[in-house]
C-alpha positions in Angstrom: 2.3 -31.6 -11.3 0.2 -28.5 -11.3 0.1 -26.3 -8.2 -3.3 -25.7 -6.7 -4.8 -22.2 -7.0 -3.6 -20.0 -4.1 -6.8 -20.0 -2.2 -6.9 -23.6 -2.1 -3.1 -23.8 -1.0 -3.9 -21.4 1.8 -6.9 -23.3 2.8 -5.0 -26.7 2.8 -2.2 -25.2 5.2 -4.1 -22.9 7.5 -5.6 -24.3 10.7 -9.0 -23.6 12.1 -8.9 -23.1 16.0 -12.4 -23.4 17.4 -13.4 -21.2 20.5 -10.3 -19.0 20.3 -9.8 -16.4 21.7 -13.2 -17.0 23.3 -16.2 -19.5 22.9 -18.0 -19.2 19.6 -15.1 -17.6 17.6 -13.3 -19.8 15.0 -9.7 -18.4 14.6 -8.0 -18.7 11.2 -4.5 -19.5 12.1 -2.1 -18.6 9.2 1.1 -19.1 11.0 1.5 -22.6 9.2 1.2 -20.8 5.9 3.9 -18.3 7.0 6.1 -21.1 8.0 5.9 -22.8 4.7 8.7 -21.0 2.6 6.9 -21.6 -0.8 3.4 -20.8 0.3 4.6 -17.6 2.1 6.5 -16.4 -1.0 3.3 -16.9 -3.1 1.1 -15.1 -0.5 3.5 -12.2 -0.4 3.7 -11.9 -4.1 -0.1 -12.1 -4.5 -0.8 -9.4 -1.9 1.4 -6.9 -3.9 0.4 -8.1 -7.4 -3.4 -7.8 -6.6 -2.9 -4.0 -6.3 -0.8 -3.7 -9.5 -3.7 -5.5 -11.4 -6.4 -3.3 -10.1 -7.4 -0.4 -12.4 -9.1 1.4 -9.6 -5.6 1.7 -8.0 -4.1 2.8 -11.2 -6.4 5.8 -11.2 -4.6 7.2 -8.2 -1.8 8.3 -10.4 1.9 7.4 -10.9 3.9 6.5 -14.0 3.9 3.5 -16.2 6.2 1.5 -13.8 4.3 2.7 -10.7 3.1 -0.1 -8.4 0.0 2.1 -7.0 1.6 2.5 -3.5 4.6 4.3 -1.9 4.6 2.4 1.5 3.2 -0.6 3.1 1.3 -0.3 6.5 0.9 -3.5 8.5 -1.6 -4.0 11.4 -0.3 -5.6 14.7 0.6 -8.4 14.8 0.4 -10.9 12.0 0.0 -8.0 9.6 3.6 -6.9 10.4 5.0 -10.1 9.1 3.1 -9.8 5.8 3.6 -6.1 5.5 7.4 -6.3 6.0 7.6 -9.1 3.4 5.5 -7.2 0.8 7.4 -3.9 1.3 10.6 -5.7 0.8 9.4 -7.4 -2.3 8.1 -4.1 -3.6 11.0 -2.0 -2.7 9.1 0.3 -0.3 9.1 1.0 3.4 6.9 -0.4 6.0 5.1 1.3 8.8 3.4 -0.4 11.9 0.0 0.2 13.2 0.3 -1.0 16.9 -1.9 -1.6 19.9 -2.1 1.3 22.4 1.0 2.2 24.3 3.5 0.3 22.1 4.9 3.2 20.1 7.3 5.6 21.6 6.7 8.9 19.9 3.7 11.1 19.4 0.7 9.0 18.0 -2.7 9.2 16.8 -5.2 6.7 18.1 -8.4 5.1 16.9 -10.7 2.8 19.1 -12.6 -0.1 17.4 -14.9 -2.9 18.1 -13.9 -6.6 17.3 -16.1 -9.5 17.1 -14.9 -10.3 20.7 -14.3 -7.0 22.4 -12.8 -3.6 22.0 -9.4 -2.3 21.5 -7.3 0.8 20.4 -4.7 1.1 17.6 -2.1 3.9 17.2 0.3 5.0 14.6 3.1 7.7 14.8 2.1 11.1 13.7 5.1 11.5 11.5 5.1 7.9 10.0 3.7 9.1 6.6 4.3 12.1 4.3 0.9 13.8 3.5 -0.3 12.4 0.2 1.8 9.2 0.5 0.0 6.3 -1.1 -0.4 3.3 1.3 -1.0 -0.4 0.7 -2.7 -1.5 4.0 -1.9 -5.1 4.8 -3.3 -7.6 7.5 -3.8 -11.2 7.7 -7.7 -11.6 8.1 -10.7 -9.2 7.3 -13.5 -10.3 9.7 -16.0 -7.6 10.9 -13.6 -4.9 9.5 -13.2 -3.0 12.7 -9.5 -3.2 12.9 -8.8 -2.3 9.4 -11.5 0.5 9.5 -9.5 1.9 12.4 -6.2 1.5 10.5 -7.7 3.3 7.5 -8.7 6.1 9.7 -5.2 6.4 11.3 -3.6 6.6 7.8 -6.0 9.3 6.8 -5.4 11.1 10.1 -1.7 11.5 9.4 -2.3 12.5 5.6 -1.9 9.2 3.9 -4.0 8.0 1.0 -5.2 4.3 1.1 -4.6 2.9 -2.3 -5.9 -0.5 -1.4 -6.4 -3.0 1.5 -4.9 -6.5 0.9 -5.7 -9.4 3.2 -4.9 -13.1 3.0 -8.3 -14.3 4.2 -11.8 -12.5 4.2 -14.7 -13.9 6.2 -17.5 -12.3 3.9 -20.3 -13.4 6.3 -19.0 -10.9 8.9 -19.4 -8.0 6.5 -16.1 -6.3 6.8 -15.7 -5.3 3.2 -18.7 -3.1 3.6 -17.1 -1.0 6.4 -14.0 -0.3 4.3 -15.9 1.3 1.4 -15.1 3.1 -0.7 -11.6 1.7 -0.4 -10.5 -1.2 -2.8 -10.2 -4.5 -0.9 -8.2 -7.5 -2.1 -8.5 -11.0 -0.4 -6.5 -14.0 -1.4 -9.0 -16.5 0.2 -12.7 -15.8 1.0 -14.1 -18.4 3.3 
């Protein structure tokens, strides 16, 4: 029996939650995908591999065995699960981008607007070495506000965003446009 394409597999396991976290928003719950060992492994491998296969990332430099990034940055909270697994699979470190007030040392911060409110993200000022290439990972790309703020934080501390990889993209919300000129990879566009 042939396995379905990854986007179809994700779609068959993910759960849509209407009116969460507020009326009118449909939340794409990927936690059932993370709980399925086989699906989670495929998602993690695909998030890293999409970067390896992109010639735009190869143009950023590195040797023939180079994967195009030196560290994985994950955005709170589901992005942590993905980023840690991708970093482990790729043999790199992982750096968190957290909500305001959660990191203990000196931070940089960025405010952003969500489709249902506003928030602030932070990153330690010493979490990246200037010039370090970053694969930025999160679960969903919606309006792009969260990931745009995370890109800004990476750049504030001297990092270079090689690519942004997400499991799900909601193209109708226009998030990809907010991340230009950065390379964006999505495993499932819905």
